[in-house]
N, C-alpha and C positions, 0 to 999 in steps of 0.2 A: 512881510510874510503872513501875519495874522489877518491883515486886511484882505489879502488875496484869498486866504482860506474862507473867510466869511462871505466874500463875494461868490465863491464857487458853491458854498453851501446854500446861499440864498437862491442862486440860479437853479440848483437842483430842486429846491423846494418849489420854486415857481414852475419848473417843468412838471413836477409831480402833480401840482394843482391843475395845470392845464390838461394833463393826461386824464386826471379824474373827471374833469368837466366833460371832456370828449367821450369818455366811457359812459358817463351818466346820460349824456345826450343820445348816445346810441341805444342804451338799454331802457330809457324812460318810456318810449312808445310801447315796448313790449309789456312793461309793468302796468301801464295805464290800460292797455288792451285786456290784459288778464283780469285786472280789478273790475273794469266795466263789464267784462264777460260774466264774471261771477255774480255781479249785482243783477244783471239782466236775466241770467239763468234762474237765480233764486226767485226773482219777481215773476218770471213766466211759470215756474213750477207752482208757486202759490196761486196764481190766477187759474192755472189749469185744474188745480184741485177744486177750486170754487165752481168752475164750469162743470166738471165731472159730477160733483155732488148734486148740483142743481138738475142736471140731466137725469140722474137716478131718481130724484124726487118726482120729476115730471112723469117718468115712466111708471113709477109706483102709483101716482094719483090716477092716471088714465086707466090703469089696469083694474082699478076699483070702480070703474064705470062713472068716474067724474066727468061732467060736461067739459068739452074742450075749452070753452071760454072760462069756465071756473078754474080749471087747472092752470091756464095761462095767468089768470088773476092771482092765483096763489103763488106762482113762481115770481111774479112781479113783486109781491109783498115780501118774499124771502130774499130777494136779490141783494147782493152786496158787491162791492168793487171786485172785479171789473165789469160786472153785469149791469147794463143799463139798456132796457128794452126800448127806451125812447130814442136813443141816439146811436147805439153801437152793438146791439145784441138782437138776434132773432132766434126763435124757437120753431121747430117743426115737430108736430105730433103725428105719428102714423100708427094706425092699427091694421094689422095684417090678419087675415083669416084664411082658412082652408075650407071651402064649401064642401058639404057632405051630401048634397042633393043628388041622388042617384040619377044618372043619365044626363045631368047638366053639363054644358060645355066646359065649365070651370070646376067640375068635380075633382076634388083632391089636388087642386092646383092653388098655390098661395096667391092671394089677390089683395090689393090695397082696399080695405074696407072703409077706413076713415082717414082723412088728412086735414090738418089745420096748421096754418103758418101765420105767425104774428110777430110783432116787434119791429125793429128797424130793418125791415125787409130790403128796402132799396139801398141801404147804407152798408150792408155787410155782405160780402161775397160768399158763395158756397151753396150747393144744392144737396138735397137729400141723397144719401147713398142707396136708399130704398127706391129703386127705379121701376118705372112702368110706363106704358103708353098713355097714361091718364093725364088729365089737366085739372086745374082748379074747378072747372065747370062740373066735373064728375062728383064734387063734394060740396053740395050746397048747404048754406046755413039753414037752420040753427044747429043741426046735428052734425054737419060736415061728413055725412055717411053716404056712400054710393048706394043707389037703390037697386042696381042690377048686377050684384056680385056673382050670381050664378051663371050669367050669360055673357057679360061684357068682357071680351078678350083684352081690351085696352087696360083693364085693371090688373092683369096678371103681373106679378112681380118678376122683373127681368134681372135684378141684381141687388146686392147689398144684404141679402138675408142669409145668415149662417146656415149651413146644411143641417137638416134634421132638427131645426129649432121649433117647428110647429107640426102637430099631427092633424089628421083628418078631423074636421069639425072644431079645431082649436083656434086660439088667437095668440098673437104676439103684439106687445105694446112697446112702441119705440119712441124715444124722445131724443132729438138732436138739437144741440145748441151751438151756434156760431157767435163769436164776439170778437170785435177788433181788439188788437193788443198794442197800444201805443208804447213806445220805448220811454224809459225814464232817464236814460243816459245817451250820449252821442255815440253809442257803440257801432252803429252802422257806418260811421264816417271812417272807420278803419278797414272798410272793404269787406265786412262780414255781413252776409245776408241773414236777417232775423225774421222769422214768420210774423206777419202782421195780423193773422187771424188765429184764434184758438178754437178748437172744435172738440166736442165730446158727443158720444152716442151711447145710449143705455137701452138695453132690451129687458123686458119683463114678461 
């Protein structure tokens, strides 16, 4: 009788162990996904803070009439992870003005006055939200300023400018930063799409 009792108890213990292993196998992927998700979210928030802070610095510098190339050099010197203008980060400086020349075709219409793009331009996707019909040819070096802002309709801003952000004769200084965001965990292997590019825009 005691032997039979011990055999039954041992069988129940083995069954319980097997059940625990099955339950653990079922819940482990969920736990791993949650842990990796928290790690990636924290990592992305930290990196986004760095990108946002650098974009604000850039807008502040060009608003004080810093040369575009000097402002870019300053951002490079301040850059920390994840920013790397050599391999995975690009910056777009844009200056918008509203011409006040009476009778000019672009009078009282926001136009792109200056634009400068540098960094890992080909390696990072993303275009400026400040859109116009203009091209890089409209902004020659060394000042990267358009020479015909009163008359060239292609310079008119067609999108990306908040309403009432600039008045007649005024300027708005914009810095945009795009940087690729590599994962530090295999979070994407669980079927979750994670943004591969971080972006920030600052108006001054």
